[in-house]
BATORTI-406665 format. One record per residue: x, y, z of N, C-alpha, C in turn; chain. Coordinates in nm, 4 decimals. Last residue first. Example, Ala and Ser with C-alpha at 12.3 -4.5 7.8 and 13.67 -1.06 7.14 Angstrom:
2
+----------+----------+----------+----------+----------+----------+----------+----------+----------+--------+
!     n.c1 !     n.c2 !     n.c3 !    ca.c1 !    ca.c2 !    ca.c3 !     c.c1 !     c.c2 !     c.c3 ! cadena !
+----------+----------+----------+----------+----------+----------+----------+----------+----------+--------+
!   1.2850 !  -0.2250 !   0.7080 !   1.3670 !  -0.1060 !   0.7140 !   1.2900 !   0.0030 !   0.7870 !      A !
!   1.3190 !  -0.5690 !   0.7800 !   1.2300 !  -0.4500 !   0.7800 !   1.3200 !  -0.3300 !   0.7800 !      A !
+----------+----------+----------+----------+----------+----------+----------+----------+----------+--------+
//
This chain:
97
+----------+----------+----------+----------+----------+----------+----------+----------+----------+--------+
!     n.c1 !     n.c2 !     n.c3 !    ca.c1 !    ca.c2 !    ca.c3 !     c.c1 !     c.c2 !     c.c3 ! cadena !
+----------+----------+----------+----------+----------+----------+----------+----------+----------+--------+
!  -0.2266 !   0.6297 !   1.6399 !  -0.1826 !   0.4951 !   1.6976 !   0.0053 !   0.5102 !   1.6627 !      A !
!  -0.5204 !   0.8092 !   1.7171 !  -0.3655 !   0.8037 !   1.6992 !  -0.2612 !   0.7092 !   1.6926 !      A !
!  -0.8703 !   0.8269 !   1.5594 !  -0.7441 !   0.7666 !   1.6800 !  -0.6220 !   0.7460 !   1.6298 !      A !
!  -1.0698 !   0.9915 !   1.5179 !  -0.9807 !   0.9867 !   1.5032 !  -0.8901 !   0.9612 !   1.5836 !      A !
!  -1.4642 !   1.0203 !   1.4979 !  -1.3234 !   1.0334 !   1.5745 !  -1.2063 !   0.9987 !   1.5140 !      A !
!  -1.6368 !   1.1903 !   1.2759 !  -1.5681 !   1.0588 !   1.3173 !  -1.4573 !   1.0935 !   1.3892 !      A !
!  -1.9669 !   1.3716 !   1.4458 !  -1.8023 !   1.3662 !   1.3445 !  -1.7334 !   1.2450 !   1.3982 !      A !
!  -2.1665 !   1.3632 !   1.5514 !  -2.1799 !   1.3522 !   1.4432 !  -2.0364 !   1.3718 !   1.3703 !      A !
!  -2.1243 !   1.3407 !   1.8320 !  -2.1775 !   1.4870 !   1.7764 !  -2.1885 !   1.4624 !   1.6253 !      A !
!  -1.8911 !   1.0681 !   1.7511 !  -1.9142 !   1.1909 !   1.8321 !  -2.0173 !   1.3062 !   1.8278 !      A !
!  -1.8726 !   0.7463 !   1.6351 !  -1.9279 !   0.8851 !   1.6597 !  -1.9623 !   0.9683 !   1.7298 !      A !
!  -1.7515 !   0.4969 !   1.5638 !  -1.7435 !   0.5688 !   1.6869 !  -1.7660 !   0.7181 !   1.6304 !      A !
!  -1.7167 !   0.3878 !   1.3415 !  -1.8145 !   0.3274 !   1.3986 !  -1.8084 !   0.3983 !   1.5803 !      A !
!  -1.4651 !   0.4463 !   1.2207 !  -1.6063 !   0.4887 !   1.1882 !  -1.7196 !   0.4369 !   1.2732 !      A !
!  -1.1893 !   0.5502 !   1.2846 !  -1.3150 !   0.4760 !   1.3860 !  -1.4037 !   0.5318 !   1.3226 !      A !
!  -0.8824 !   0.5404 !   1.0857 !  -1.0198 !   0.5809 !   1.1264 !  -1.1074 !   0.5017 !   1.1859 !      A !
!  -0.6015 !   0.6075 !   1.2485 !  -0.6855 !   0.4666 !   1.2151 !  -0.8314 !   0.5482 !   1.2448 !      A !
!  -0.2318 !   0.6326 !   1.1006 !  -0.3796 !   0.6661 !   1.1685 !  -0.4679 !   0.5874 !   1.1260 !      A !
!  -0.0020 !   0.5705 !   1.0015 !  -0.0638 !   0.4949 !   1.1550 !  -0.1620 !   0.5699 !   1.1759 !      A !
!   0.1032 !   0.5307 !   0.6822 !   0.0356 !   0.6259 !   0.7627 !   0.0155 !   0.5349 !   0.9211 !      A !
!   0.3237 !   0.4878 !   0.4195 !   0.2356 !   0.4707 !   0.4860 !   0.1724 !   0.5501 !   0.6458 !      A !
!   0.4148 !   0.4992 !   0.0418 !   0.3673 !   0.5248 !   0.1873 !   0.3081 !   0.4641 !   0.2942 !      A !
!   0.5404 !   0.4388 !  -0.2749 !   0.4656 !   0.3691 !  -0.1706 !   0.4957 !   0.4727 !  -0.0191 !      A !
!   0.6121 !   0.4523 !  -0.6172 !   0.6262 !   0.5094 !  -0.4478 !   0.5513 !   0.4085 !  -0.3960 !      A !
!   0.6499 !   0.2728 !  -0.8558 !   0.6842 !   0.4272 !  -0.8641 !   0.7066 !   0.4847 !  -0.7159 !      A !
!   0.7278 !  -0.0542 !  -0.9148 !   0.6604 !   0.0353 !  -0.8077 !   0.7274 !   0.1733 !  -0.8433 !      A !
!   0.6302 !  -0.2894 !  -1.1410 !   0.6941 !  -0.2169 !  -1.1211 !   0.6583 !  -0.0864 !  -1.0294 !      A !
!   0.5880 !  -0.6461 !  -1.1596 !   0.4894 !  -0.4931 !  -1.0866 !   0.6363 !  -0.3986 !  -1.0907 !      A !
!   0.5785 !  -0.9161 !  -1.3923 !   0.6110 !  -0.8239 !  -1.2183 !   0.5104 !  -0.7286 !  -1.2273 !      A !
!   0.6570 !  -0.9650 !  -1.6138 !   0.6108 !  -1.1127 !  -1.5018 !   0.5860 !  -1.0077 !  -1.3706 !      A !
!   0.5497 !  -0.6929 !  -1.7512 !   0.6143 !  -0.7744 !  -1.7467 !   0.5651 !  -0.9172 !  -1.6743 !      A !
!   0.4540 !  -0.4732 !  -1.5286 !   0.5310 !  -0.4819 !  -1.5798 !   0.5991 !  -0.6262 !  -1.6118 !      A !
!   0.1763 !  -0.3235 !  -1.4146 !   0.2039 !  -0.4495 !  -1.4085 !   0.3094 !  -0.4307 !  -1.5107 !      A !
!   0.2647 !  -0.0367 !  -1.1269 !   0.1928 !  -0.1097 !  -1.2581 !   0.2069 !  -0.2288 !  -1.3008 !      A !
!   0.1400 !   0.1948 !  -0.8086 !   0.2452 !   0.0565 !  -0.9468 !   0.1682 !   0.0006 !  -1.0712 !      A !
!   0.1619 !   0.2620 !  -0.5325 !   0.1474 !   0.2652 !  -0.6737 !   0.2485 !   0.1975 !  -0.7393 !      A !
!   0.0217 !   0.1812 !  -0.2353 !   0.1624 !   0.1494 !  -0.3305 !   0.1003 !   0.2105 !  -0.4623 !      A !
!   0.0176 !   0.2092 !   0.1488 !  -0.0159 !   0.2415 !   0.0033 !   0.0977 !   0.2483 !  -0.1006 !      A !
!  -0.0610 !   0.0549 !   0.4267 !   0.0447 !   0.0862 !   0.3197 !  -0.0026 !   0.1236 !   0.1928 !      A !
!  -0.1119 !   0.1369 !   0.7496 !  -0.1892 !   0.1266 !   0.6627 !  -0.0924 !   0.1320 !   0.5135 !      A !
!  -0.0158 !  -0.0045 !   1.0801 !  -0.0623 !   0.1052 !   0.9896 !  -0.1008 !   0.0514 !   0.8426 !      A !
!  -0.0380 !  -0.2411 !   1.2237 !  -0.0692 !  -0.1088 !   1.3074 !  -0.0255 !  -0.0059 !   1.1978 !      A !
!  -0.1249 !  -0.4547 !   1.0229 !  -0.1002 !  -0.4363 !   1.1411 !  -0.1336 !  -0.3100 !   1.2108 !      A !
!  -0.2147 !  -0.3386 !   0.7610 !  -0.1316 !  -0.4581 !   0.7895 !  -0.0690 !  -0.4024 !   0.9162 !      A !
!  -0.4231 !  -0.2321 !   0.5119 !  -0.4106 !  -0.2343 !   0.6571 !  -0.3639 !  -0.3367 !   0.6943 !      A !
!  -0.3328 !  -0.1208 !   0.1947 !  -0.4144 !  -0.2502 !   0.2597 !  -0.3308 !  -0.2383 !   0.4045 !      A !
!  -0.3913 !  -0.0206 !  -0.1237 !  -0.3859 !   0.0040 !  -0.0201 !  -0.3907 !  -0.1220 !   0.0723 !      A !
!  -0.3216 !   0.0633 !  -0.4580 !  -0.3769 !  -0.0077 !  -0.3719 !  -0.3058 !   0.0517 !  -0.1968 !      A !
!  -0.3354 !   0.2298 !  -0.7487 !  -0.3129 !   0.2934 !  -0.6391 !  -0.3717 !   0.1608 !  -0.5649 !      A !
!  -0.2115 !   0.2178 !  -1.1408 !  -0.2793 !   0.1765 !  -1.0011 !  -0.1784 !   0.2263 !  -0.8330 !      A !
!  -0.1495 !   0.3573 !  -1.3959 !  -0.0651 !   0.2896 !  -1.2587 !  -0.2247 !   0.3148 !  -1.2067 !      A !
!  -0.2782 !   0.4676 !  -1.6438 !  -0.1440 !   0.3395 !  -1.6608 !  -0.1077 !   0.3073 !  -1.5224 !      A !
!  -0.3929 !   0.6772 !  -1.5533 !  -0.2795 !   0.6922 !  -1.6168 !  -0.1791 !   0.5754 !  -1.5884 !      A !
!  -0.5526 !   0.5407 !  -1.2438 !  -0.5002 !   0.6221 !  -1.3261 !  -0.4019 !   0.6471 !  -1.4392 !      A !
!  -0.7298 !   0.3138 !  -1.0496 !  -0.6456 !   0.3350 !  -1.1676 !  -0.6503 !   0.4539 !  -1.2401 !      A !
!  -0.7327 !   0.2070 !  -0.7315 !  -0.8006 !   0.2952 !  -0.8344 !  -0.6788 !   0.2940 !  -0.9545 !      A !
!  -0.8572 !  -0.1049 !  -0.5649 !  -0.7781 !  -0.0629 !  -0.6245 !  -0.8351 !   0.0698 !  -0.7360 !      A !
!  -0.9829 !  -0.3868 !  -0.5496 !  -0.9720 !  -0.2724 !  -0.4707 !  -0.8671 !  -0.1920 !  -0.4301 !      A !
!  -0.9733 !  -0.6305 !  -0.6335 !  -0.9834 !  -0.5394 !  -0.7119 !  -1.0357 !  -0.4078 !  -0.6480 !      A !
!  -0.8806 !  -0.8742 !  -0.4860 !  -0.9977 !  -0.8000 !  -0.4270 !  -1.0366 !  -0.7010 !  -0.5800 !      A !
!  -0.6307 !  -0.9171 !  -0.6315 !  -0.6987 !  -1.0179 !  -0.5912 !  -0.8397 !  -0.9359 !  -0.5722 !      A !
!  -0.4735 !  -0.6646 !  -0.6450 !  -0.5594 !  -0.7209 !  -0.7660 !  -0.6518 !  -0.8681 !  -0.7396 !      A !
!  -0.4779 !  -0.5938 !  -0.3947 !  -0.5601 !  -0.5019 !  -0.4667 !  -0.5866 !  -0.5891 !  -0.5985 !      A !
!  -0.3049 !  -0.7730 !  -0.2838 !  -0.4796 !  -0.7842 !  -0.2044 !  -0.5259 !  -0.6986 !  -0.3059 !      A !
!  -0.0697 !  -0.7945 !  -0.3831 !  -0.1652 !  -0.9110 !  -0.4085 !  -0.3104 !  -0.8835 !  -0.3530 !      A !
!   0.0037 !  -0.5116 !  -0.3401 !  -0.0748 !  -0.5614 !  -0.4488 !  -0.1079 !  -0.6567 !  -0.4529 !      A !
!   0.0722 !  -0.5572 !  -0.0521 !  -0.0922 !  -0.4901 !  -0.0638 !  -0.1343 !  -0.4761 !  -0.2595 !      A !
!   0.2414 !  -0.7685 !  -0.0597 !   0.0841 !  -0.8059 !   0.0424 !   0.0017 !  -0.7066 !  -0.0186 !      A !
!   0.4314 !  -0.6577 !  -0.1813 !   0.3831 !  -0.7673 !  -0.2255 !   0.2043 !  -0.7723 !  -0.1604 !      A !
!   0.5189 !  -0.4444 !   0.0046 !   0.4635 !  -0.4174 !  -0.1094 !   0.4051 !  -0.5118 !  -0.1896 !      A !
!   0.5629 !  -0.6063 !   0.2636 !   0.4708 !  -0.5310 !   0.2443 !   0.4241 !  -0.5233 !   0.1245 !      A !
!   0.8038 !  -0.7189 !   0.1379 !   0.6899 !  -0.8341 !   0.1780 !   0.5592 !  -0.7470 !   0.1711 !      A !
!   0.9572 !  -0.4845 !   0.1066 !   0.9563 !  -0.5838 !   0.0137 !   0.8305 !  -0.6686 !   0.0107 !      A !
!   0.8797 !  -0.2685 !   0.3797 !   0.9736 !  -0.3833 !   0.3350 !   0.9211 !  -0.4354 !   0.1942 !      A !
!   0.9104 !   0.0557 !   0.4541 !   0.8587 !  -0.0022 !   0.3797 !   0.9148 !  -0.1346 !   0.3308 !      A !
!   1.0532 !   0.2779 !   0.6017 !   1.0481 !   0.1677 !   0.6526 !   0.9319 !   0.0583 !   0.6035 !      A !
!   1.1317 !   0.5072 !   0.4543 !   1.0299 !   0.4904 !   0.4761 !   0.9740 !   0.3490 !   0.6078 !      A !
!   1.3791 !   0.4409 !   0.3410 !   1.3934 !   0.5591 !   0.4602 !   1.2205 !   0.5642 !   0.5361 !      A !
!   1.3070 !   0.2348 !   0.1621 !   1.3907 !   0.1894 !   0.2728 !   1.3978 !   0.3245 !   0.3847 !      A !
!   1.1599 !   0.4105 !  -0.0189 !   1.1186 !   0.2907 !   0.0781 !   1.1900 !   0.2565 !   0.1555 !      A !
!   1.4227 !   0.5691 !  -0.1312 !   1.3003 !   0.5949 !  -0.0573 !   1.1999 !   0.5035 !   0.0304 !      A !
!   1.5645 !   0.3598 !  -0.2399 !   1.5927 !   0.4014 !  -0.1118 !   1.4940 !   0.4695 !  -0.0163 !      A !
!   1.4185 !   0.2618 !  -0.4550 !   1.4516 !   0.1750 !  -0.3147 !   1.5438 !   0.2239 !  -0.2094 !      A !
!   1.3594 !   0.4758 !  -0.5837 !   1.2412 !   0.4067 !  -0.4971 !   1.2893 !   0.3396 !  -0.4022 !      A !
!   1.6185 !   0.4862 !  -0.6538 !   1.5721 !   0.6069 !  -0.6174 !   1.4383 !   0.5660 !  -0.5053 !      A !
!   1.6620 !   0.2504 !  -0.8285 !   1.7375 !   0.2971 !  -0.6696 !   1.7029 !   0.3969 !  -0.6088 !      A !
!   1.3563 !   0.1392 !  -0.9340 !   1.4859 !   0.1906 !  -0.8970 !   1.5423 !   0.1964 !  -0.8021 !      A !
!   1.1967 !  -0.1902 !  -0.9020 !   1.1967 !  -0.0410 !  -0.8783 !   1.3208 !  -0.0359 !  -0.8808 !      A !
!   0.9453 !  -0.4628 !  -0.9305 !   1.0616 !  -0.4160 !  -0.9974 !   1.0487 !  -0.2212 !  -0.9469 !      A !
!   0.8801 !  -0.7350 !  -0.7799 !   0.8513 !  -0.6267 !  -0.7629 !   1.0121 !  -0.5276 !  -0.8482 !      A !
!   0.6789 !  -1.0721 !  -0.8359 !   0.8602 !  -0.9772 !  -0.8345 !   0.8120 !  -0.8245 !  -0.8682 !      A !
!   0.5325 !  -1.2567 !  -0.6466 !   0.5305 !  -1.1262 !  -0.6653 !   0.6452 !  -1.0463 !  -0.7125 !      A !
!   0.6014 !  -1.4832 !  -0.4812 !   0.6258 !  -1.5000 !  -0.6269 !   0.5957 !  -1.3555 !  -0.6920 !      A !
!   0.5443 !  -1.4175 !  -0.2316 !   0.6551 !  -1.4292 !  -0.2549 !   0.6866 !  -1.4319 !  -0.3838 !      A !
!   0.3028 !  -1.2622 !  -0.1076 !   0.2915 !  -1.3755 !  -0.2278 !   0.4136 !  -1.3515 !  -0.2643 !      A !
!   0.2286 !  -1.2551 !   0.2396 !   0.3235 !  -1.1699 !   0.0746 !   0.2795 !  -1.2804 !   0.0105 !      A !
!  -0.0492 !  -1.2402 !   0.4163 !   0.0787 !  -1.2991 !   0.3645 !   0.1030 !  -1.2530 !   0.2519 !      A !
+----------+----------+----------+----------+----------+----------+----------+----------+----------+--------+
//
């Protein structure tokens, strides 16, 4: 569940991009909350990249802390699910959902 207390800061260009991609503010909050609480995030050049599986898709968010919130640079999602426990001839199968 998304933490409603997380303030997200995004410019108009980013807001339009996320709208086109169907990524909601609550999705962004949930991914950031997961990355910050678990430490499962990448750090590069003062920005973080966190990801989380939300239902049928995985959401990635590039962000950095900004005051009492987080500035969002971009976010994207995909619906591919890797099944690492299903190996056929030593190759990991990929299930498109």
